[in-house]
Backbone as CSV, one residue per row, in Angstrom:
resi,resn,N_x,N_y,N_z,CA_x,CA_y,CA_z,C_x,C_y,C_z
1,MET,-102.271,-54.726,84.006,-100.994,-55.090,83.876,-100.419,-53.960,82.711
2,LEU,-99.272,-53.257,83.328,-98.708,-52.410,82.430,-97.811,-53.095,81.368
3,THR,-97.880,-52.711,80.257,-97.259,-53.170,79.093,-96.037,-52.457,78.679
4,PRO,-94.667,-53.083,78.790,-93.656,-52.234,78.532,-93.475,-51.689,77.151
5,GLU,-93.190,-50.475,77.002,-93.136,-49.632,75.711,-92.175,-50.533,74.882
6,VAL,-92.650,-50.661,73.470,-91.668,-51.475,72.843,-91.291,-50.490,71.471
7,LYS,-89.985,-50.101,71.635,-89.395,-49.019,70.525,-89.533,-49.575,69.493
8,ASN,-89.721,-48.686,68.327,-89.835,-48.966,67.026,-88.605,-48.290,66.364
9,PRO,-87.722,-49.091,66.006,-86.546,-48.530,65.407,-86.657,-47.681,64.152
10,LEU,-87.561,-48.116,63.250,-87.926,-47.300,62.100,-88.825,-45.991,62.365
11,LYS,-89.440,-45.925,63.453,-90.203,-44.783,63.913,-88.976,-43.534,64.637
12,GLY,-88.122,-44.406,65.421,-87.235,-43.467,65.710,-86.209,-42.618,64.791
13,LYS,-85.874,-43.734,63.684,-85.264,-42.984,62.574,-86.050,-41.971,61.977
14,ALA,-87.196,-42.192,61.857,-87.954,-41.217,61.036,-88.139,-40.057,61.873
15,GLU,-88.429,-39.997,63.145,-88.611,-38.683,64.031,-87.043,-38.169,63.866
16,THR,-86.029,-38.702,63.969,-84.666,-38.296,64.053,-84.619,-37.099,62.535
17,ARG,-84.904,-38.102,61.532,-84.843,-37.355,60.228,-85.794,-36.125,60.198
18,SER,-87.133,-36.210,60.903,-88.034,-35.283,60.878,-87.480,-33.999,61.614
19,TYR,-87.045,-33.977,62.729,-86.787,-32.852,63.294,-85.436,-32.263,62.674
20,ARG,-84.485,-33.252,62.318,-83.157,-32.448,61.721,-83.749,-31.828,60.301
21,ARG,-84.618,-32.681,59.581,-85.021,-31.736,58.481,-85.667,-30.316,58.650
22,VAL,-86.436,-30.479,59.790,-87.005,-29.022,60.037,-86.124,-28.080,60.459
23,GLU,-85.172,-28.526,61.391,-84.117,-27.696,61.947,-83.389,-27.126,60.588
24,PHE,-82.959,-27.757,59.693,-82.223,-27.331,58.581,-83.058,-25.829,57.958
25,TRP,-84.316,-25.781,58.304,-84.891,-24.647,57.671,-84.903,-23.445,58.207
26,ILE,-84.569,-23.539,59.715,-84.520,-22.159,60.479,-83.676,-21.165,60.065
27,LEU,-82.391,-21.392,59.606,-81.520,-20.377,59.266,-82.008,-19.654,57.933
28,PRO,-82.426,-20.539,56.656,-82.941,-20.166,55.706,-84.012,-19.049,55.854
29,SER,-84.940,-19.576,56.601,-86.224,-18.930,56.798,-85.770,-17.525,57.542
30,ILE,-84.826,-17.261,58.510,-84.550,-16.127,59.040,-83.714,-15.238,58.086
31,LEU,-82.863,-15.916,57.265,-82.153,-15.026,56.227,-83.107,-14.535,55.330
32,GLY,-84.029,-15.324,55.011,-84.935,-14.951,53.631,-85.784,-13.572,54.274
33,SER,-86.482,-13.830,55.497,-87.216,-12.738,56.148,-86.249,-11.516,56.127
34,SER,-85.000,-11.690,56.511,-84.154,-10.396,56.825,-84.085,-9.750,55.270
35,ILE,-83.923,-10.576,54.108,-83.906,-10.026,52.872,-85.184,-9.032,52.551
36,LEU,-86.277,-9.745,52.973,-87.480,-8.866,52.596,-87.527,-7.747,53.238
37,TYR,-87.042,-7.604,54.699,-86.901,-6.273,55.445,-86.041,-5.502,54.888
38,VAL,-84.824,-5.888,54.297,-83.817,-4.821,53.685,-84.622,-4.493,52.211
39,LEU,-85.288,-4.908,51.674,-85.768,-4.682,50.303,-87.081,-3.809,50.576
40,SER,-87.584,-3.720,52.010,-88.771,-3.029,52.032,-88.507,-1.386,51.731
41,ASP,-89.588,-0.828,50.865,-89.291,0.643,50.772,-90.270,1.521,51.422
42,ASP,-91.364,1.029,52.046,-92.175,1.851,53.226,-92.578,1.050,54.336
43,ARG,-93.550,1.714,55.198,-93.829,1.310,56.334,-94.851,-0.099,56.203
44,TRP,-95.523,0.009,55.076,-96.248,-1.350,55.104,-95.832,-2.536,54.549
45,GLU,-94.662,-2.452,53.628,-93.541,-3.322,53.275,-92.904,-3.949,54.625
46,THR,-92.570,-2.947,55.205,-91.845,-3.320,56.405,-92.620,-4.231,57.359
47,ILE,-93.792,-3.747,57.625,-94.977,-4.455,58.673,-95.022,-5.793,58.061
48,SER,-95.297,-5.754,56.803,-95.715,-7.065,56.084,-94.527,-8.075,56.004
49,ALA,-93.303,-7.608,55.807,-92.006,-8.223,55.976,-91.764,-9.021,57.431
50,TRP,-92.133,-8.130,58.326,-91.906,-8.665,59.657,-92.832,-9.748,60.082
51,ILE,-94.191,-9.357,59.761,-95.247,-10.590,59.910,-95.018,-11.901,59.400
52,TYR,-94.866,-11.782,57.960,-94.512,-13.023,57.258,-93.118,-13.574,57.837
53,GLY,-92.096,-12.954,58.116,-90.912,-13.474,58.642,-91.084,-14.156,59.810
54,PHE,-91.779,-13.384,60.815,-91.798,-14.082,61.883,-93.072,-15.369,62.067
55,GLY,-93.899,-15.289,61.073,-94.733,-16.539,60.901,-94.188,-17.812,60.315
56,LEU,-93.172,-17.329,59.276,-92.195,-18.445,58.443,-91.375,-19.030,59.604
57,SER,-90.514,-18.160,60.380,-89.529,-18.547,61.341,-89.976,-19.306,62.218
58,SER,-91.098,-18.885,63.000,-91.847,-19.655,64.114,-92.344,-20.880,63.554
59,LEU,-92.611,-20.958,62.431,-93.374,-22.166,62.045,-92.206,-23.571,62.214
60,PHE,-90.931,-23.205,61.809,-89.867,-24.000,61.564,-89.189,-24.192,63.205
61,ILE,-89.263,-23.266,64.025,-88.638,-23.233,65.137,-89.348,-23.918,66.177
62,VAL,-90.775,-23.467,66.118,-91.441,-24.402,67.034,-91.580,-25.765,66.808
63,SER,-91.548,-26.153,65.611,-91.615,-27.596,65.125,-90.418,-28.194,65.372
64,THR,-89.292,-27.657,65.369,-87.908,-28.114,65.834,-87.898,-28.378,67.353
65,ILE,-88.367,-27.476,68.038,-88.264,-27.739,69.588,-89.126,-28.769,70.020
66,PHE,-90.389,-28.787,69.140,-91.369,-30.047,69.755,-90.780,-31.173,69.234
67,HIS,-90.118,-31.665,68.163,-89.776,-32.823,67.467,-88.507,-33.406,68.475
68,THR,-87.865,-32.206,68.907,-86.711,-32.466,69.538,-86.922,-32.985,70.953
69,ILE,-87.794,-32.423,71.627,-88.450,-32.634,72.818,-88.998,-34.050,72.822
70,SER,-89.741,-34.375,71.950,-90.802,-35.426,71.766,-89.522,-36.683,71.399
71,TRP,-88.535,-36.594,70.758,-87.590,-37.551,70.447,-86.708,-37.963,71.528
72,LYS,-86.119,-36.911,72.407,-85.285,-37.273,73.307,-85.583,-37.306,74.721
73,LYS,-86.813,-36.484,74.796,-87.370,-36.281,76.494,-88.699,-36.791,76.655
74,ARG,-88.837,-38.382,76.136,-90.048,-38.743,76.126,-90.747,-38.889,77.716
75,HIS,-90.111,-38.542,78.788,-90.500,-38.515,80.018,-91.110,-37.288,80.248
76,LEU,-90.926,-36.270,79.402,-91.693,-34.871,79.870,-92.753,-34.872,78.949
77,ARG,-93.807,-35.587,79.208,-94.945,-35.742,78.641,-95.869,-34.478,78.757
78,THR,-96.052,-33.732,79.934,-96.542,-32.346,79.935,-96.113,-31.394,78.955
79,VAL,-94.824,-31.337,79.096,-94.088,-30.481,78.298,-94.292,-30.638,76.566
80,GLU,-94.275,-32.117,76.225,-94.553,-32.577,74.824,-95.821,-31.989,74.528
81,HIS,-96.625,-32.188,75.316,-98.348,-32.048,75.161,-98.531,-30.606,74.630
82,CYS,-97.901,-29.790,75.430,-98.173,-28.225,75.293,-97.330,-27.765,74.176
83,LEU,-96.164,-28.237,73.788,-95.401,-27.981,72.528,-96.183,-28.461,71.497
84,HIS,-96.754,-29.688,71.628,-97.545,-30.224,70.548,-98.579,-29.365,69.898
85,MET,-99.439,-28.795,71.352,-100.611,-27.872,70.915,-99.980,-26.558,70.092
86,PHE,-98.849,-26.052,70.659,-98.149,-24.822,70.098,-97.854,-25.024,68.839
87,ASP,-97.359,-26.065,68.460,-97.030,-26.445,67.043,-98.199,-26.468,66.167
88,ARG,-99.290,-27.019,66.905,-100.528,-26.841,65.791,-101.063,-25.752,65.741
89,MET,-100.950,-24.793,66.787,-101.546,-23.452,66.937,-100.778,-22.423,65.953
90,VAL,-99.343,-22.522,65.826,-98.503,-21.713,65.112,-98.843,-22.094,63.706
91,ILE,-99.250,-22.999,62.977,-99.657,-23.366,61.785,-100.588,-22.304,61.369
92,TYR,-101.760,-21.957,62.169,-102.766,-21.088,61.793,-102.140,-19.663,61.626
93,PHE,-101.387,-19.487,62.499,-100.765,-17.969,62.491,-99.613,-17.813,61.122
94,PHE,-99.029,-18.908,60.870,-98.191,-19.295,59.540,-98.965,-18.939,58.329
95,ILE,-100.087,-19.684,58.352,-100.915,-19.433,57.191,-101.399,-17.749,56.863
96,ALA,-101.933,-17.146,57.852,-102.272,-15.904,58.077,-101.091,-14.992,57.702
97,ALA,-99.799,-15.158,58.247,-98.712,-14.597,57.896,-98.453,-14.617,56.537
98,SER,-98.543,-15.879,55.909,-98.217,-15.875,54.466,-99.036,-15.244,53.618
99,TYR,-100.409,-14.840,53.870,-101.157,-14.011,53.118,-100.885,-12.615,53.451
100,ALA,-100.333,-12.228,54.572,-100.081,-10.917,54.951,-99.682,-9.911,53.680
101,PRO,-98.313,-10.284,53.129,-97.861,-9.532,51.973,-98.623,-9.291,50.928
102,TRP,-99.517,-10.360,50.428,-100.344,-10.214,49.418,-101.596,-9.373,49.680
103,LEU,-102.144,-9.482,51.048,-103.276,-8.486,51.134,-103.172,-7.083,51.556
104,ASN,-101.674,-7.032,52.209,-101.379,-5.580,52.513,-100.773,-4.732,51.279
105,LEU,-100.108,-5.536,50.157,-99.430,-4.751,49.407,-99.860,-4.946,47.790
106,ARG,-100.965,-5.584,47.731,-101.741,-5.664,46.568,-102.994,-4.767,46.548
107,GLU,-103.407,-4.162,45.278,-104.830,-3.492,45.299,-105.831,-4.631,45.342
108,LEU,-106.500,-4.430,46.210,-107.854,-5.463,46.310,-108.941,-4.794,46.141
109,GLY,-110.253,-5.611,45.648,-111.519,-5.281,45.540,-112.085,-4.638,47.004
110,PRO,-113.028,-4.180,46.942,-113.985,-3.722,47.963,-114.083,-4.693,49.146
111,TRP,-114.701,-5.660,48.731,-114.901,-6.640,49.895,-113.977,-7.546,50.066
112,ALA,-112.895,-7.497,49.296,-111.615,-8.276,49.376,-110.752,-7.861,50.562
113,SER,-110.930,-6.617,50.568,-109.908,-5.862,51.734,-110.231,-6.431,53.065
114,HIS,-111.407,-6.739,53.209,-111.980,-7.446,54.806,-111.003,-8.569,55.162
115,MET,-110.523,-9.057,54.053,-109.842,-10.129,54.308,-108.690,-10.186,55.061
116,ARG,-108.067,-8.783,55.036,-106.902,-8.307,55.910,-107.086,-8.752,57.367
117,TRP,-108.402,-8.630,57.939,-108.532,-8.782,59.282,-109.131,-10.213,59.646
118,ILE,-109.931,-10.556,58.779,-110.679,-11.819,58.909,-109.893,-12.890,58.780
119,ILE,-108.652,-12.972,58.433,-107.827,-14.214,58.223,-107.269,-14.204,59.704
120,TRP,-106.905,-13.233,60.244,-106.427,-13.238,61.506,-107.557,-13.697,62.836
121,ILE,-108.596,-13.203,62.542,-109.728,-13.900,63.244,-110.080,-15.373,63.000
122,MET,-109.751,-15.655,61.931,-109.839,-17.306,61.674,-108.626,-17.991,62.528
123,ALA,-107.530,-17.350,62.410,-106.289,-17.954,62.917,-106.463,-17.973,64.563
124,SER,-107.233,-16.959,64.978,-107.410,-16.894,66.517,-108.415,-18.140,66.699
125,ILE,-109.427,-18.129,66.077,-110.376,-19.340,66.272,-109.855,-20.520,66.220
126,GLY,-108.911,-20.943,65.422,-108.444,-22.231,65.213,-107.375,-22.321,66.494
127,THR,-106.707,-21.332,66.867,-105.888,-21.668,68.197,-106.920,-21.899,69.433
128,VAL,-107.805,-21.141,69.562,-108.949,-21.586,70.598,-109.288,-22.953,70.586
129,TYR,-109.680,-23.548,69.185,-110.052,-24.683,68.850,-108.962,-25.775,69.205
130,VAL,-107.751,-25.682,69.070,-106.726,-26.585,69.446,-106.418,-26.534,70.825
131,PHE,-106.618,-25.262,71.581,-106.490,-25.373,72.963,-107.587,-26.264,73.731
132,PHE,-108.823,-26.357,73.212,-109.807,-27.006,73.748,-109.912,-28.487,73.386
133,PHE,-109.932,-28.652,72.008,-109.801,-29.874,71.451,-108.797,-30.530,70.733
134,HIS,-107.433,-30.249,71.199,-106.446,-30.842,70.576,-106.534,-32.210,70.749
135,GLU,-106.002,-32.737,69.088,-106.165,-34.369,69.004,-107.541,-35.134,69.184
136,ARG,-108.568,-34.389,69.250,-109.672,-34.910,69.772,-110.366,-35.110,68.262
137,TYR,-110.505,-34.028,67.554,-111.315,-34.389,66.202,-110.147,-34.209,65.124
138,LYS,-109.341,-35.034,64.892,-108.151,-34.953,64.052,-108.697,-34.241,62.548
139,LEU,-110.026,-34.946,61.908,-110.382,-34.610,60.613,-110.901,-33.185,60.526
140,VAL,-111.562,-32.961,61.667,-112.046,-31.356,61.797,-110.730,-30.342,61.725
141,GLU,-109.715,-30.712,62.506,-108.449,-29.795,62.794,-108.005,-29.780,61.308
142,LEU,-107.935,-30.791,60.525,-107.321,-30.773,59.117,-108.216,-30.057,58.266
143,VAL,-109.610,-30.257,58.146,-110.451,-29.364,57.426,-110.196,-28.014,57.660
144,CYS,-110.068,-27.719,59.138,-109.896,-26.163,59.465,-108.589,-25.676,58.646
145,TYR,-107.682,-26.195,58.789,-106.390,-26.007,57.930,-106.521,-25.609,56.744
146,VAL,-107.332,-26.547,55.809,-107.570,-26.403,54.400,-108.345,-25.372,54.036
147,ILE,-109.556,-24.875,54.771,-110.213,-23.942,54.641,-109.436,-22.669,54.885
148,MET,-108.740,-22.699,55.901,-107.956,-21.154,56.280,-106.972,-21.121,54.973
149,GLY,-106.442,-22.348,54.493,-105.275,-22.089,53.681,-106.106,-21.790,52.376
150,PHE,-107.171,-22.154,51.747,-107.574,-21.720,50.372,-108.684,-20.669,50.497
151,PHE,-109.354,-20.488,51.611,-110.393,-19.416,51.699,-110.086,-17.832,51.287
152,PRO,-108.926,-17.593,52.078,-108.314,-16.190,51.509,-107.781,-16.117,50.231
153,ALA,-107.479,-17.365,49.437,-106.843,-17.421,48.159,-107.924,-16.731,47.404
154,LEU,-109.080,-16.690,47.636,-110.302,-16.565,46.847,-110.080,-14.976,46.464
155,VAL,-109.504,-14.257,47.432,-109.489,-12.712,47.135,-108.538,-12.540,46.093
156,ILE,-107.608,-13.376,45.816,-106.762,-13.148,44.621,-107.365,-12.974,43.040
157,LEU,-108.875,-13.283,43.255,-109.409,-13.339,41.923,-109.825,-11.898,41.496
158,SER,-109.808,-11.154,42.985,-110.326,-9.816,42.720,-109.052,-8.806,42.506
159,MET,-108.133,-9.210,42.400,-106.839,-8.572,42.247,-106.426,-8.029,40.841
160,PRO,-106.547,-6.676,40.348,-106.329,-6.474,39.119,-104.648,-6.973,38.532
161,ASN,-103.855,-7.314,39.281,-102.637,-7.863,38.951,-102.492,-9.158,39.691
162,ARG,-102.484,-10.175,38.882,-102.746,-11.483,39.311,-101.245,-12.385,39.246
163,ASP,-100.002,-11.498,39.096,-98.952,-12.054,39.123,-98.477,-12.859,40.372
164,GLY,-98.028,-14.140,40.287,-97.694,-14.879,41.283,-98.694,-15.859,41.819
165,LEU,-99.912,-15.723,40.812,-100.770,-16.649,41.255,-100.620,-18.183,40.901
166,LEU,-99.584,-18.370,39.944,-99.107,-19.880,39.515,-98.287,-20.358,40.603
167,GLU,-97.510,-19.485,41.180,-96.525,-19.912,42.240,-97.461,-20.271,43.481
168,LEU,-98.478,-19.389,43.842,-99.550,-19.783,44.921,-99.993,-20.932,44.913
169,VAL,-100.524,-21.256,43.839,-101.066,-22.725,43.566,-100.160,-23.760,43.592
170,ALA,-99.005,-23.615,42.924,-97.979,-24.633,43.159,-97.588,-24.972,44.640
171,GLY,-97.477,-23.888,45.208,-96.962,-24.094,46.658,-98.150,-24.649,47.576
172,GLY,-99.492,-24.133,47.083,-100.789,-24.894,47.944,-100.656,-26.379,47.616
173,LEU,-100.434,-26.756,46.424,-100.674,-28.112,45.866,-99.464,-28.943,46.607
174,PHE,-98.430,-28.451,46.864,-97.324,-29.145,47.719,-97.774,-29.472,49.023
175,TYR,-98.362,-28.236,49.790,-99.245,-28.468,51.067,-100.276,-29.625,51.346
176,CYS,-100.877,-29.598,50.228,-101.993,-30.531,49.991,-101.340,-31.951,49.854
177,LEU,-100.551,-32.154,48.852,-99.967,-33.568,48.865,-99.189,-33.886,49.712
178,GLY,-98.607,-33.047,50.743,-97.863,-33.340,51.997,-98.851,-33.949,53.063
179,MET,-100.129,-33.471,53.232,-101.127,-33.655,53.976,-101.298,-35.634,53.813
180,VAL,-101.249,-35.807,52.610,-101.319,-37.410,52.323,-100.439,-38.168,53.271
181,PHE,-99.167,-37.461,53.357,-98.178,-38.295,54.195,-98.307,-37.945,55.445
182,PHE,-98.909,-36.734,55.930,-99.260,-36.463,57.352,-100.132,-37.405,57.812
183,LYS,-101.139,-37.609,57.089,-102.233,-38.571,57.592,-101.755,-39.975,57.338
184,SER,-100.786,-40.236,56.874,-100.180,-41.618,56.608,-99.098,-42.086,57.663
185,ASP,-98.810,-41.184,58.560,-97.861,-41.362,59.699,-98.060,-42.537,60.231
186,GLY,-96.942,-43.425,60.213,-97.284,-45.070,60.986,-97.644,-45.934,59.921
187,ARG,-98.020,-45.432,58.844,-98.405,-46.649,57.726,-97.282,-46.522,56.682
188,ILE,-96.892,-45.378,56.198,-95.941,-45.213,55.359,-94.688,-44.870,55.979
189,PRO,-93.290,-45.520,55.774,-92.128,-45.041,56.435,-91.790,-43.772,55.882
190,PHE,-91.367,-43.245,57.046,-90.758,-41.743,57.243,-91.821,-40.666,56.463
191,ALA,-93.105,-40.913,56.933,-94.144,-40.190,56.313,-94.007,-38.948,56.767
192,HIS,-93.963,-38.823,58.093,-93.850,-37.405,58.840,-92.757,-36.620,58.487
193,ALA,-91.339,-37.208,58.010,-90.504,-36.615,57.448,-90.670,-35.856,56.296
194,ILE,-91.470,-36.800,55.399,-91.864,-36.586,53.891,-92.602,-35.260,53.929
195,TRP,-93.736,-35.353,54.870,-94.686,-34.200,55.352,-93.890,-32.855,55.205
196,HIS,-92.713,-33.083,56.166,-92.188,-31.872,56.478,-91.441,-31.197,55.098
197,LEU,-90.784,-32.225,54.471,-90.020,-31.633,53.052,-91.034,-31.120,52.312
198,PHE,-92.492,-31.621,52.339,-93.203,-30.890,51.278,-93.690,-29.730,51.941
199,VAL,-93.735,-29.558,53.266,-94.112,-28.163,53.596,-92.739,-27.017,53.537
200,ALA,-91.566,-27.463,53.302,-90.635,-26.527,53.280,-90.456,-26.382,51.668
201,ILE,-91.049,-27.134,50.866,-90.705,-26.841,49.349,-92.168,-25.883,49.052
202,GLY,-93.202,-26.163,49.550,-94.295,-25.308,49.601,-93.986,-23.770,50.125
203,ALA,-93.460,-23.788,51.385,-93.271,-22.488,51.710,-91.864,-21.862,51.057
204,GLY,-91.182,-22.537,50.553,-90.002,-22.000,49.477,-90.744,-21.392,48.279
205,ILE,-91.665,-21.984,47.774,-92.236,-21.526,46.623,-93.100,-20.333,46.809
206,HIS,-93.829,-20.324,47.847,-94.501,-19.010,48.226,-93.624,-17.841,48.685
207,TYR,-92.399,-18.282,49.221,-91.256,-17.068,49.732,-90.898,-16.652,48.335
208,TYR,-90.684,-17.246,47.197,-89.964,-17.003,46.058,-91.085,-16.099,45.404
209,ALA,-92.541,-16.317,45.613,-93.371,-15.714,44.979,-93.330,-14.112,45.507
210,ILE,-93.290,-14.206,46.822,-93.450,-13.012,47.747,-92.067,-11.975,47.288
211,TRP,-90.797,-12.770,47.164,-89.969,-12.018,46.858,-89.788,-11.563,45.499
212,ARG,-90.248,-12.230,44.476,-90.251,-11.742,43.093,-91.192,-10.833,42.700
213,TYR,-92.536,-10.994,43.142,-93.614,-10.149,42.632,-94.081,-8.811,43.629
214,LEU,-93.419,-9.227,44.861,-93.728,-7.837,45.853,-92.637,-6.969,46.261
215,TYR,-91.352,-7.505,46.325,-90.192,-7.072,46.909,-88.979,-6.724,46.155
216,ARG,-88.947,-7.725,45.261,-87.683,-7.651,44.295,-87.603,-6.323,43.485
217,PRO,-86.586,-5.622,43.616,-86.503,-4.378,42.598,-87.003,-4.583,41.378
218,GLY,-87.940,-3.637,40.970,-88.327,-3.787,39.653,-89.975,-4.247,39.559
219,ALA,-90.401,-4.617,40.992,-91.685,-5.105,40.849,-92.645,-4.198,41.520
220,LEU,-92.305,-2.884,41.264,-93.236,-1.805,41.940,-94.653,-1.870,41.309
221,GLU,-94.665,-2.239,39.924,-96.042,-2.325,39.309,-96.828,-3.167,40.126
222,ALA,-96.330,-4.253,40.879,-97.233,-5.414,41.345,-97.828,-4.750,42.675
223,LYS,-97.306,-3.400,43.079,-97.748,-3.019,44.508,-98.738,-1.891,44.469
224,THR,-99.555,-1.902,45.376,-100.774,-0.886,45.343,-100.293,0.289,45.991
225,SER,-101.011,1.440,45.606,-100.444,2.665,46.196,-100.750,2.855,47.569
226,ARG,-101.619,2.137,48.251,-101.942,2.113,49.493,-102.364,3.581,50.131
């Protein structure tokens, strides 16, 4: 016998706050990306600004679309499932895009320069994994995000100029703390909305570091001659 679905008012409020909070960051992400593009002085800076801006904006746009459909159109289960997969996939490319300015615009050691393409291979592998095993092994998926988030950070140790390291660490800590709420969804009130807030703060800190140390006028000493 089918049991009628019982709506949880608290969960409904959490979902509403969740997608509205993500929606709020779409415009700032686009404006911030545009600022980096305007401040670009050469081809590599322009390319890096486009890659980072596209990854940052896509993260919030896709998440907003998914949570809107999930909350308002529960009968569109197939569409919701596809958007949920896309929401998970875009995280891999967001991580790769977040590292693009640092890997492209900073002087790297000989072995570290390979990370410029390795990180995109990792993002592609993560995307394929989500396509075939979405929501099947949640712990494995979480570990993949953590590995991809921290592994490329090791190349920073080979950079002669380490300005921005403190901000990168701080942003990473916000992402990690947010994961606690991400895994506590359903147990802690508004956990998913809090997770999105931590993501926005982490992304904001990383954006500030990119702007200050790579694009801000007067930060030329932080850039490689390429």
